[in-house]
Each structure stands twice: as C-alpha cells, then as structure tokens.
N, C-alpha and C positions, 0 to 999 in steps of 0.2 A: 909116710902117712898112708893109712888104709885107703884103697880105691873104692870101697863101698861102705855102706852103713850097717853091715851085718853085726857090728858091735853094739848097736843101739839097744836091743832088748836086755842084754847082760848089763850094760851101763845103767839103764833105768832101774833095774832090780837092785843092783848093788848100791847105787846112789840113794835110792829111796830108803833102803834099810838104814844107811848111815844117817840121813837127815831125820828120819823118824826116830832113830835112837837119840839124836841130839834133842829133838823136841821132848821126848820122854824124860831125858836127864834134866832138862831145864824146867820141866813141870815139877820134878822132885826138888829142884833148887829154887823154887819160887820164893822161899823165905830167905835165901842167901843173897850175896852181893850181886848187883847187876854186872859188875866186871867179870865175875866168874861165868855168868850166863852168856855174856858177850864172847868170852874165850871159847866156850863150848860150841856156839854157833859158827865162829870163825874156823875152828878146827874141823868142823863138819864140812864146811865149804871147801877148805883146802884139801881135805880127804877126797871129796867129790872131784875136785880138779885133778888129783893124782890118778884116780880111777879112769877119768876121761883121757888123760895123757897116755896111760898105758894102753887104752883101747885104740886111740888114734894113731899111736906110734909104736906098734908091736915090734918085737925083734924080727928083723928081715929074714925071710926064708932063703935058702940057697937058690940061685937063679935057675938051676936046672929043674928044681921042683916047681917053681913058679911057672916056668914055660910048659912043663908037662900038664899042670892043671889047666892052663889056659888053652892048650891045644887038643888035649886028649880026654880030659875028665869032664869037660863041660859040654853036654850035648846041645844041639841046636834048639831042642824043644824048650829050653828054659831061657832063651834069649829075651822073651817078653818080660820075665821077672827081672832080668838085668836092667831093662829099660825103666822099670818101676823103681829099682834101687837108685838108678842115676837121677831120676826125678826127685826122689826124696832127698838125695844128697844135695842137689842144687837148691831145694827148698830150705834145707838146714843152713846152707851157706848164705842164702838170701836173708833169712831171719837173723843170723849172726851179724851180717853186714848192717842191717837196720839198727840192731841194738848197739853196735859199736859207733855208728853215726850219731845216735842219740847221746851216747856217753861223751863222745868227742865234742859234740855241740854244747853239751852242758858245761864242760871244762872251758870251752872257748867263751861262753857267755860270762862265766865268773871272771876269767882273765880280762875280758873287755870291761866289765864293771870295775875291776880293780884299777885299771889304768885310765879309763876315759869316762866312766859313767857311774861313779860311786853313789850318785844321788838315787839310783835305782835300787840300792840296797835298803830293804825295809825291815830286815831281821839281822841281829848279830850272827855272824857266821865265820867259819874258818875254812881254809883250803890251802893246798900246796904241799910239796914234798921237801925240796931242798931249803926253801925259805918260806915256811908257813906264814900265811897272812891272816890277820883278824880284821874283818870289815864290820863297821858299825854304821847304822843308818844315820843320815844327816840330822835327823830329829834327836839323836842321842845328845847333841849339844845342850838340849833343854831338859834332859833327864835329871832326876835327883842323883846326887853323888853315889848313893847306895846302889841304885839301879845300874849305873855304869860300872861300878865295882863288881857286882855279882855277874854282870854280863861278861866282863873281861875274865873273871875267874872261871866261868863256865867254858868259854872258848879256849882259854889256856889249858884247862883240863883236857879238852879234846886234842890239843897239840901234844901234850905230854903223853897221852895214851895212844898216839898215832892213829886216831880214829879215821882221819881222812884217808890215810894209806890203806887201812883195813877195808874201808868202804869201797875204794876204787878197785882193790884186788877182788873183793866179792862181786862187784859189778862186772868186772872183766870175765870172771868165771861164769856168772849168770848169762852174760852176753854170748859166750861160746856155746853153752849148753842151755839155751833159752827154752828148749822144749821140755825141760824137767821142771814141772810146776812147783815142786817143793823147794827148788832153789830160790824162786821168787819169794816164797814165804820166809826162807832163811835170810834173804837180803833185807826184807822188811823188818824182821825181828832183830837183826844185828844193828840196824839204825836205832830202833827203839831202845835196846839195851845200852848202846853207846850214849844216848841222851841221859838215861837213868844213871849210868856209871859216872857221867860228868856231874850230874846233880849230886850224887853221893860225895864226890870229891869236894864240891863246893861246901856241902854241909859239914864235912869232916874238917874243913879249914876254920870252922867256928861260926859260920853264918847261921842265923836263926832260921829254922825250917819254915815257920809260918810267914815270916817277912819275905823269905826267898820265893815261896810259892806265890805270894801276892804280886811280886815283881815279875815273875815268869809269866803269869796270866796277863799282866798289863802289857808286856812286850809282845805277846802273841796276839792280843786284841788290836794293837796298834799296827800290826803288819798288814800289808796289802800286796796283792800280786803273788806270783808263784816263785818260790826259791828253787833253783835247779837242784836236781837230786845229787849232783856231783859236789855240792857244798855240804858242810856240817853245820846246820843252824842251831840257834839256842832253842828253838821250837819250830814245829812245822805245822802249818794250818792246812787242813783238808779242804781242797778247793771244790770238791764235789758234794759238800755238805754244809748246811748252815751252822753246824756246830764246830767249835774249835777243838777238834779231836785231840790234837797234841797237848794243848794246854789243860784240858780236862784230865787226860791220862797222867800228866805230870803232877797236877794238883792233887789228884787222888793218891798217887804214889807217895808224894811228900807228906800228905796228911796222915796216911797210914804209918809212915816211918816215924812221924812225930808222936803218934799215939803209942807205938811200940816202945819208943825211947822212954816215954813217961811211965 
C-alpha cells in the first residue's frame, strides 16, 4: 500500500470523469428501464473502486530504488510537506473508519431487529447475503391481502436482483473513498434506481400500476422512524422533510409509466 496520498489528485480526476460519464449516460437513458440505469451506476462505482485499488496498491518498486529515493532524493527542506501528507493520510483513514462503523452499525441493527425486535420494523424491507430475509411490520397482519402481496413481490424482486449485495458493495466503496463527493451521489442514485427497478418488476408481473401506486403510498405514510441505510426497504421516508419524498417520487414514476403504457 502506498505510504502517502500523492495518488489522491489523479484518483479524484479519473473517478470524477467516470462518475460524470455515468450521470450523462443515465440522463440519456431516462426513458429506458431503471434496471439499465442501475447497472450503469453500479458499473461506475466498481470502476471507481478499481481505480482506487490500483492507486493504493501499485506495483512495488525494487527495494534499491525505494531506498535511494528515501535517502538521497528527498531533501530535508520538504519534510514539512511530508508531515502534511501524513496528516491528510490519517484524516482519510479516520473518515473511512467512521463510515465503516456506520455501515457495520446499520447491519447490526437490522440483524438485531430480525432476531429480537421485529416490532421495530415499520416498512417492508429485505437484507442478507447467504439467506436473504424479508421483514414486514407487525401491522402487516391487518393489511389487505393485495397490499401484502405487492409488498412481498417488491421485496422478492430486490432479492432476485441482488440489490442488497449491490448496495453493500457500493457502500463499502463509498466508505473507503468517502472524500469523493460524486460517489455519494452515485450511492444515492443506485438506491433510487433499485427501487424503481423493483417497481418495474412488480408491474411486469401483472399488477395494476394505479392500484400499486396507491398501496405504495399507503405503506410509506404508515411508516415511522428511520430505516437503516443497510436495508432495502419498499420505500424510504425523508426524515429531514415533512414531505414523503420517496413515496412522491415513486407515485410520479408509476403514474408516468401508466400514461406511457396507455
């Protein structure tokens, strides 16, 4: 692993170009399937991870060259710059550690809910790798049969699409390279496109778009509390706004699709 962060400017430039290219492609694909846009964003995130890996773990130089640079090529006058590089490196590691702690804590909360506190689940969600789980709120026992059916179809679509795995991979990459702001945008967009792709899969199974949109809004309005970002919920409510951002986006998306189909 590189001992400094001299790779940072090159990484930021290359990763920004890739992520901006993904944003441009998805803007052109606005009328296409959400699954395709999701694949574009995920490909951009994995490409960014590859660029970062090559930057962090370059091919090792011969030991003799390394020692020559360390002993003869670095004058004493630039030692303060080395101190700044060390400070920035520790800052990067500290930020990555915080992001990973948040990610691990989110997974731990969902695991705890699954085993001991399922009553805390207020939104249908799925999570898990080897044995994916679908969690429904306790209030789902009083739901109409159609609402339970579409909720299960939606979450099953997430499992079939491997959305939870993609989301965790994207979160890991973003945690490592947290200083790249466009990665956070890509992570947000990949969650949105995963929800829309699951909606598409539900509609393709024969569910009426208008009825499905009504049930989706009802589920989002009944939700309370915050769903950890490590879960893949049926909808996500914006806690910092009085508006139910997720449900409005989904309803607009489904209504537009319905109009296009007609």
